C-alpha positions as CSV (number, residue, x, y, z in Angstrom):
1,F,-14.4,2.3,-2.8
2,R,-12.7,4.9,0.0
3,S,-10.2,6.4,-2.8
4,M,-10.5,6.2,-6.7
5,L,-9.4,3.7,-8.1
6,V,-7.4,4.1,-11.4
7,P,-7.2,1.1,-14.3
8,V,-3.5,1.4,-15.6
9,I,-3.3,-0.8,-19.2
10,L,0.2,-1.6,-20.3
11,S,-0.6,-1.6,-24.3
12,G,3.9,-2.3,-25.2
13,G,4.0,-6.1,-25.8
14,A,4.8,-7.2,-29.7
15,G,3.3,-10.4,-29.4
16,T,5.7,-12.2,-31.6
17,R,3.8,-15.7,-30.8
18,L,1.7,-14.6,-32.7
19,W,2.8,-13.9,-35.7
20,P,2.3,-13.9,-38.7
21,L,-1.1,-12.6,-37.1
22,S,0.9,-9.9,-34.8
23,R,3.1,-7.6,-36.1
24,E,5.3,-5.4,-35.2
25,L,3.2,-2.3,-36.0
26,Y,-0.2,-4.3,-35.1
27,P,0.5,-6.7,-31.7
28,K,-2.0,-8.7,-30.5
29,Q,-3.2,-6.2,-28.2
30,L,-4.8,-4.4,-30.9
31,L,-6.2,-7.5,-33.0
32,A,-10.0,-8.8,-32.3
33,L,-8.5,-12.7,-31.8
34,S,-11.3,-14.0,-28.9
35,G,-14.2,-12.4,-30.1
36,K,-15.7,-9.4,-32.0
37,R,-13.7,-6.8,-29.8
38,T,-9.8,-6.5,-29.8
39,M,-7.8,-7.2,-26.8
40,L,-7.2,-4.1,-25.6
41,Q,-11.1,-2.8,-25.7
42,Q,-11.8,-6.3,-23.8
43,T,-9.6,-5.1,-21.0
44,A,-11.1,-1.9,-21.0
45,L,-14.6,-3.1,-21.1
46,R,-14.3,-6.0,-18.3
47,L,-13.8,-2.9,-15.7
48,Q,-17.4,-2.0,-16.1
49,G,-19.6,-2.0,-13.3
50,L,-16.6,-1.2,-10.9
51,E,-16.0,2.1,-9.2
52,I,-13.1,3.3,-11.3
53,A,-11.5,6.8,-12.9
54,A,-11.1,6.9,-16.6
55,P,-8.3,4.7,-17.7
56,V,-4.2,5.5,-17.9
57,I,-2.7,3.8,-20.8
58,V,0.9,3.3,-21.5
59,C,1.6,2.1,-25.2
60,N,4.7,2.4,-27.6
61,E,4.5,5.8,-29.8
62,A,4.0,3.5,-33.4
63,H,0.5,3.0,-31.7
64,R,-1.0,5.8,-30.5
65,F,-3.6,6.8,-32.8
66,L,-4.7,2.7,-33.7
67,V,-5.0,3.0,-29.4
68,A,-7.0,6.2,-29.5
69,E,-9.4,5.4,-31.9
70,Q,-10.0,1.6,-30.5
71,L,-11.1,3.6,-27.3
72,R,-12.7,6.3,-29.3
73,Q,-15.3,3.4,-30.4
74,L,-15.8,2.3,-26.9
75,A,-16.6,6.1,-25.6
76,I,-13.9,5.8,-23.2
77,A,-12.0,8.8,-22.6
78,P,-8.1,8.1,-21.2
79,Q,-7.0,10.7,-18.7
80,A,-3.6,10.0,-20.0
81,I,-2.1,8.2,-23.0
82,V,1.7,7.8,-22.1
83,L,4.0,7.1,-24.7
84,E,6.7,5.2,-24.9
85,P,9.3,6.3,-27.5
86,I,11.2,2.7,-27.1
87,G,10.4,-0.8,-24.6
88,R,11.8,-0.9,-21.3
89,N,9.8,-3.7,-20.0
90,T,7.1,-2.9,-17.0
91,A,8.5,-1.7,-14.2
92,P,9.2,1.7,-16.3
93,A,6.4,1.7,-17.8
94,I,4.5,1.6,-14.2
95,A,6.2,4.1,-13.4
96,L,5.2,6.4,-16.3
97,A,1.9,5.8,-15.2
98,A,2.0,6.1,-11.5
99,H,3.4,9.6,-12.7
100,A,0.6,10.5,-15.1
101,A,-2.3,9.6,-12.5
102,L,-0.4,11.2,-9.7
103,K,-0.8,14.5,-12.1
104,A,-4.5,13.8,-13.1
105,S,-5.7,13.2,-9.3
106,Q,-5.8,15.0,-6.4
107,G,-4.2,12.3,-3.4
108,D,-2.8,9.4,-4.5
109,P,-4.4,7.4,-6.4
110,T,-4.9,3.7,-6.3
111,L,-3.5,2.3,-9.6
112,L,-4.8,-1.2,-11.2
113,I,-2.1,-2.7,-13.2
114,L,-3.8,-4.8,-16.2
115,P,-2.1,-6.0,-19.4
116,A,-3.6,-5.3,-22.6
117,D,-3.4,-8.9,-24.2
118,H,-5.4,-11.5,-21.8
119,V,-8.1,-12.9,-21.8
120,I,-10.7,-12.9,-18.6
121,R,-13.5,-15.2,-19.2
122,D,-15.2,-14.6,-15.4
123,T,-15.5,-11.4,-15.4
124,V,-17.9,-11.8,-11.8
125,A,-14.1,-13.2,-10.2
126,F,-12.3,-10.9,-11.5
127,H,-14.3,-8.1,-10.1
128,K,-14.3,-10.4,-6.8
129,A,-10.6,-10.8,-6.4
130,I,-9.8,-6.5,-7.3
131,R,-12.3,-5.6,-4.4
132,I,-10.5,-8.4,-1.8
133,A,-6.7,-6.7,-3.2
134,L,-7.7,-3.2,-2.5
135,A,-7.7,-2.7,1.4
136,P,-4.7,-3.4,1.3
137,A,-3.4,-1.8,-1.5
138,E,-4.7,1.2,0.1
139,Q,-3.1,0.5,2.9
140,G,0.2,0.4,0.8
141,R,0.8,-3.0,0.7
142,L,1.5,-4.1,-3.0
143,V,-0.2,-6.6,-4.7
144,T,-0.7,-9.4,-7.0
145,F,-3.2,-11.1,-8.6
146,G,-1.9,-15.7,-8.4
147,I,-3.7,-17.6,-11.5
148,V,-5.1,-21.1,-9.7
149,A,-2.7,-23.2,-11.6
150,R,-5.3,-26.2,-13.5
151,A,-2.3,-27.3,-15.9
152,P,1.4,-27.8,-15.1
153,E,2.1,-25.1,-17.7
154,T,6.3,-24.6,-17.9
155,G,5.9,-21.3,-20.4
156,Y,5.2,-19.0,-16.8
157,G,6.8,-18.3,-13.7
158,Y,5.0,-18.8,-10.6
159,I,4.1,-17.4,-7.1
160,H,4.7,-19.5,-3.8
161,R,1.9,-18.2,-1.3
162,G,3.0,-17.8,2.4
163,E,0.8,-17.2,5.1
164,A,-3.0,-15.7,5.1
165,V,-3.9,-11.9,5.8
166,G,-7.4,-11.6,5.3
167,D,-8.3,-13.2,2.2
168,A,-4.7,-12.7,0.2
169,F,-1.5,-14.2,1.1
170,R,1.7,-13.2,1.4
171,I,4.5,-14.0,-0.9
172,A,6.9,-16.7,-0.2
173,S,9.0,-16.6,-3.3
174,F,8.9,-15.9,-6.9
175,V,9.6,-19.1,-9.2
176,E,11.3,-19.0,-13.0
177,K,9.4,-20.6,-15.2
178,P,10.1,-24.3,-13.7
179,T,10.3,-28.0,-16.2
180,L,7.4,-30.0,-16.7
181,E,8.4,-32.1,-13.0
182,R,8.1,-29.2,-11.0
183,A,5.5,-27.8,-12.7
184,R,3.3,-31.0,-11.8
185,E,4.6,-30.5,-7.8
186,F,3.6,-27.0,-8.2
187,V,-0.6,-27.6,-9.2
188,A,-0.5,-30.9,-6.8
189,S,0.6,-28.8,-3.6
190,G,-2.2,-26.0,-4.2
191,D,0.0,-23.2,-2.9
192,H,1.3,-22.1,-6.1
193,Y,0.3,-20.1,-8.4
194,W,1.0,-18.4,-12.0
195,N,2.6,-15.3,-12.2
196,S,-0.8,-13.3,-14.3
197,G,1.6,-9.9,-14.9
198,M,-1.9,-8.0,-12.9
199,F,-0.8,-5.8,-9.8
200,M,-3.1,-3.2,-7.2
201,F,-0.7,-0.4,-5.3
202,R,-1.3,3.2,-4.4
203,A,0.8,5.3,-7.2
204,R,3.0,6.7,-4.4
205,R,3.8,3.4,-2.4
206,Y,5.1,2.0,-5.8
207,L,7.3,4.7,-6.9
208,E,8.9,4.8,-2.8
209,E,10.0,0.8,-3.8
210,L,10.6,1.9,-7.6
211,E,13.7,4.1,-5.6
212,R,14.6,1.8,-2.8
213,W,15.2,-1.1,-5.0
214,A,16.4,0.7,-8.9
215,P,16.9,3.7,-8.0
216,E,18.1,4.7,-11.1
217,M,15.5,3.3,-12.7
218,A,12.8,5.6,-10.8
219,R,15.2,8.5,-11.3
220,C,15.0,8.3,-15.2
221,C,11.5,7.8,-15.1
222,R,10.7,11.0,-13.2
223,A,13.3,12.7,-15.5
224,A,12.0,11.5,-18.5
225,Y,8.2,12.5,-17.7
226,E,8.9,15.7,-16.2
227,S,10.2,16.8,-19.6
228,G,7.6,15.5,-21.4
229,K,5.1,17.6,-23.0
230,A,1.3,16.9,-23.6
231,D,0.6,16.2,-27.5
232,L,-2.9,16.4,-28.7
233,D,-4.5,13.8,-26.2
234,F,-1.3,12.0,-26.1
235,T,1.8,12.2,-23.1
236,R,5.3,12.1,-25.7
237,I,7.6,11.2,-22.9
238,D,11.5,12.4,-23.0
239,S,13.2,10.0,-25.1
240,K,16.7,10.6,-24.3
241,S,15.9,10.3,-20.6
242,F,13.9,7.7,-21.3
243,A,16.7,5.6,-23.0
244,A,19.4,6.4,-20.2
245,C,16.3,3.8,-18.1
246,P,17.4,0.6,-17.3
247,G,14.9,-2.1,-18.0
248,D,13.4,-4.8,-16.2
249,S,10.3,-6.1,-15.5
250,I,8.2,-5.4,-11.9
251,D,8.6,-8.5,-10.5
252,Y,12.3,-8.6,-10.9
253,A,12.8,-4.7,-10.0
254,V,10.2,-4.7,-7.5
255,M,8.1,-7.3,-6.4
256,E,10.3,-10.0,-5.6
257,K,12.4,-7.3,-3.4
258,T,9.6,-5.5,-1.2
259,G,8.8,-6.7,2.1
260,D,5.4,-5.5,1.6
261,A,4.1,-7.8,-1.2
262,L,0.8,-9.7,-1.5
263,V,-0.6,-11.9,-3.6
264,V,-4.8,-12.6,-4.5
265,P,-5.8,-15.7,-5.6
266,L,-7.8,-15.4,-9.4
267,D,-9.9,-18.2,-10.7
268,A,-11.5,-16.6,-13.2
269,G,-10.9,-18.6,-16.8
270,W,-7.5,-16.5,-17.2
271,S,-5.0,-16.9,-19.7
272,D,-2.1,-14.3,-21.8
273,V,-3.1,-15.3,-24.7
274,G,0.9,-15.8,-25.2
275,S,0.6,-18.2,-28.7
276,W,-1.7,-20.2,-30.9
277,A,-2.1,-22.8,-28.6
278,A,-2.8,-20.2,-25.8
279,L,-5.3,-18.7,-28.1
280,H,-6.9,-22.0,-29.0
281,E,-7.2,-23.1,-26.0
282,A,-9.3,-19.7,-25.0
283,S,-11.4,-19.8,-28.2
284,D,-14.9,-21.8,-28.7
285,L,-13.9,-25.4,-30.4
286,D,-16.1,-27.4,-31.6
287,K,-16.7,-31.0,-30.9
288,E,-13.5,-32.3,-32.5
289,G,-11.4,-29.4,-31.0
290,N,-11.0,-27.2,-33.4
291,V,-11.2,-23.5,-34.4
292,A,-11.7,-22.4,-38.0
293,R,-12.0,-18.4,-38.8
294,G,-12.1,-17.0,-41.8
295,D,-12.6,-18.9,-45.3
296,V,-11.5,-22.4,-44.3
297,L,-12.6,-25.9,-45.9
298,V,-11.5,-29.0,-43.6
299,E,-12.2,-32.8,-43.9
300,A,-12.0,-34.3,-40.9
301,P,-9.1,-32.2,-38.8
302,S,-8.7,-32.6,-35.2
303,G,-7.5,-30.3,-32.4
304,C,-6.8,-27.4,-34.8
305,Y,-7.0,-23.9,-35.1
306,L,-6.9,-22.4,-38.6
307,Y,-7.2,-19.0,-39.9
308,S,-7.3,-17.2,-43.1
309,E,-7.9,-13.6,-43.6
310,S,-7.4,-13.1,-47.8
311,R,-7.6,-16.9,-49.1
312,L,-9.0,-20.3,-49.3
313,V,-7.5,-22.1,-46.6
314,A,-8.4,-26.3,-47.0
315,A,-6.4,-29.2,-44.6
316,V,-7.6,-33.0,-45.1
317,G,-7.0,-34.9,-41.7
318,L,-4.8,-32.3,-40.1
319,K,-4.5,-33.1,-36.2
320,D,-2.9,-30.6,-33.8
321,H,-1.9,-28.0,-35.7
322,V,-1.9,-24.3,-36.2
323,V,-2.3,-23.2,-39.7
324,V,-2.6,-19.1,-40.6
325,E,-2.5,-17.4,-43.4
326,T,-2.6,-13.3,-43.9
327,K,-2.0,-11.3,-46.7
328,D,1.9,-11.8,-47.2
329,A,2.9,-15.2,-45.1
330,V,1.6,-18.3,-43.9
331,L,2.1,-20.0,-40.8
332,V,2.3,-24.2,-40.3
333,A,3.0,-25.2,-37.1
334,P,2.2,-28.4,-35.0
335,K,0.6,-27.2,-31.8
336,D,3.5,-28.3,-29.3
337,R,5.7,-26.7,-30.9
338,V,4.2,-22.8,-31.4
339,Q,6.3,-21.8,-28.6
340,D,9.1,-21.7,-31.4
341,V,7.4,-18.9,-33.7
342,K,9.3,-16.1,-31.9
343,K,12.9,-17.6,-33.2
344,L,11.2,-16.9,-36.6
């Protein structure tokens, strides 16, 4: 790589649809949901083998010691752990990370933006997509990764690709979460990708575009970062300036407006583990399609996700259900209704 690639790991989500396991003070990215390592740790580890700088982490202030400890267990020393006093969505979080990366490095580093709560099974394909994205990102493009759609998902936004630019594509349009009928059309067309929430661009380039399309947000983020202070290994940003910052996703604030957006296709066994059904799909299933974790006793179940934290969970003849037991709460839901868990 010609310029140093700085991974930015966004660890700010609350993971409400994975309640009761994922809680405000212990959200899904800090849990070991799909293996022995937590999702944050898996995100950091899947970068091994790439030529990268130390990562920048953006997380909720309340999670700072959990995040620092999980990275310490991997012997990863981040160049910054930026603490958000309140969540303002991804566009401001990435702006804070860009300021932190610029402060820590000489020149204008290229940022690889990664949410901390994704599952990616094929690391080789993931690395290949990163290498494809690097050249256009270094030349000033804002690159996103589009997941090759295998099924008509209605829970994801889509990216409609335009003409090819090398191994990437211009973005014709971003599409909101579709109806099932439209989602089927998108998958059949082959030119629509799931919006992954992963990006690559140069730090200054992102801040320029933010300034252009969301000047108030850019101003608040710069003020909040510059008025912040170092606290042990953490960067505490100024909460008063940040509280005044408008909240928005990078998609709305920048990617949908910029003329320099490209999409690189990614087919790497990706999941955002956005629900119990998605976690069920991303897990290793037995021959009847079940996942049983913890002290679980079953008789003739099929297509179920069964999780016990502290007590015996027993189920007879259960089909396509999620049962999750924790010390202070039990969730039972049909798998096709798990998106409604956040209403609880």
